[in-house]
C-alpha positions in Angstrom: -46.5 -15.9 -43.5 -48.8 -17.2 -40.4 -51.6 -15.7 -39.4 -51.7 -14.0 -36.1 -55.2 -13.8 -33.9 -55.1 -10.1 -34.3 -55.5 -10.2 -38.0 -59.0 -10.6 -39.3 -60.0 -12.5 -42.7 -60.2 -10.6 -45.6 -64.1 -9.6 -46.2 -65.4 -11.1 -49.4 -68.8 -10.3 -51.2 -70.5 -13.7 -52.0 -73.5 -14.5 -53.6 -75.2 -15.6 -50.5 -74.2 -12.4 -48.7 -75.5 -10.3 -51.6 -78.7 -12.5 -51.6 -79.3 -11.9 -48.0 -79.2 -8.4 -48.2 -81.5 -8.3 -51.3 -83.9 -10.5 -49.5 -83.7 -8.1 -46.4 -84.2 -4.8 -48.4 -87.2 -6.6 -50.2 -88.9 -7.7 -46.8 -88.5 -4.1 -45.6 -90.0 -2.6 -48.5 -92.9 -5.0 -48.5 -93.6 -4.3 -44.9 -93.4 -0.7 -45.6 -96.0 -1.0 -48.5 -98.2 -3.1 -46.4 -98.4 -1.0 -43.1 -98.2 2.5 -44.9 -101.8 2.6 -45.9 -102.9 0.6 -42.5 -101.1 3.4 -40.2 -102.7 6.1 -42.8 -106.1 4.9 -42.1 -105.8 4.5 -38.4 -104.6 7.9 -37.9 -105.5 10.1 -40.9 -104.2 13.3 -41.4 -105.6 16.6 -39.3 -107.9 18.2 -41.6 -108.7 21.7 -41.0 -112.1 23.0 -41.5 -112.6 26.2 -43.2 -115.8 27.2 -42.5 -118.4 24.7 -43.8 -120.9 27.1 -44.3 -120.6 30.3 -46.1 -119.9 31.8 -49.4 -116.9 30.6 -51.1 -115.0 31.6 -54.3 -115.5 28.5 -56.6 -114.1 29.6 -60.1 -113.8 32.7 -62.5 -116.7 33.3 -64.8 -114.4 33.8 -67.7 -113.1 30.2 -67.2 -116.6 28.7 -66.9 -118.0 30.4 -69.8 -115.2 28.8 -72.2 -115.7 25.3 -70.7 -119.4 25.7 -70.2 -119.0 23.2 -67.0 -116.4 22.5 -64.4 -115.6 20.3 -61.6 -113.9 22.1 -58.6 -113.6 22.0 -55.2 -114.8 24.5 -52.4 -114.3 24.1 -49.0 -113.0 20.7 -49.7 -116.1 19.5 -50.8 -116.2 18.5 -54.7 -118.8 20.9 -56.5 -119.6 21.0 -60.5 -120.5 24.3 -62.0 -122.3 24.8 -65.2 -123.0 27.8 -67.5 -125.5 28.4 -70.1 -126.2 31.9 -71.7 -130.0 32.0 -70.7 -130.0 30.0 -67.5 -126.5 31.6 -66.1 -124.4 29.6 -63.7 -125.6 26.6 -61.5 -123.7 24.8 -59.0 -124.1 21.1 -57.7 -122.5 18.7 -55.5 -120.2 16.8 -57.6 -120.7 13.4 -55.8 -122.7 11.2 -57.4 -126.1 9.9 -55.9 -125.5 6.2 -56.9 -122.3 5.0 -55.3 -120.5 8.2 -54.3 -118.3 8.8 -57.1 -117.2 12.2 -58.4 -118.8 13.1 -61.5 -117.2 14.6 -64.3 -118.3 17.4 -67.1 -118.3 16.0 -70.7 -117.6 19.1 -72.8 -118.3 17.3 -76.0 -121.7 16.0 -75.0 -122.7 18.9 -72.6 -123.8 16.9 -69.7 -122.6 16.0 -66.4 -121.5 12.0 -66.4 -120.4 9.6 -63.4 -117.5 7.6 -64.5 -118.5 4.7 -62.4 -121.7 3.5 -63.9 -122.6 6.2 -66.5 -125.0 7.8 -64.5 -125.8 11.0 -66.8 -127.1 14.4 -65.2 -128.9 17.4 -66.6 -126.3 20.6 -66.3 -129.0 22.9 -65.6 -131.3 21.1 -63.2 -129.0 18.2 -61.9 -131.8 15.7 -62.8 -131.1 12.5 -63.6 -130.9 11.7 -67.6 -129.8 8.3 -67.4 -128.4 5.5 -65.6 -128.5 4.0 -62.1 -128.4 7.4 -60.0 -131.5 7.3 -57.7 -132.0 11.0 -57.5 -130.5 14.2 -58.9 -127.3 16.2 -57.9 -127.9 18.3 -54.6 -127.9 22.1 -55.8 -126.0 24.6 -54.1 -126.9 28.4 -54.5 -124.4 30.2 -57.0 -123.9 33.9 -58.0 -121.4 35.9 -60.2 -119.7 38.8 -58.4 -117.8 40.6 -61.0 -115.6 37.9 -62.7 -115.9 35.5 -60.2 -118.4 32.7 -59.1 -119.3 32.1 -55.7 -121.2 29.1 -54.3 -123.0 29.1 -50.8 -122.3 26.2 -48.9 
């Protein structure tokens, strides 16, 4: 049977076509992976200000008494809360004064530690115990009201 000009040839899937499609998808995925963080940097998401200053609830006292220390956020600021039976509740900035890493509370050791360069801080005063941190963690006023811990920022 002769083929007329109105009939189209049968479409076939060839290795070449599959490789072209896969190469095209991998190119698009690579470009998306490269451009997404660049675009995110150039146009960061809009952050809403929720009152930089003032009294903010940071944690429950019961939770803090169990763990003796806690890293949390209050008004978009990282803070570390510590509890001691005699000294009470203390609050400090959770940003290490060495390179700006967020510190951690070490339950087993009972101190505040920076995971980046092993700077250690006193949980009652924020003073540097050891490590490369040049100054103590800045304190925040903390108070207990009922079963809640409030920090003044």
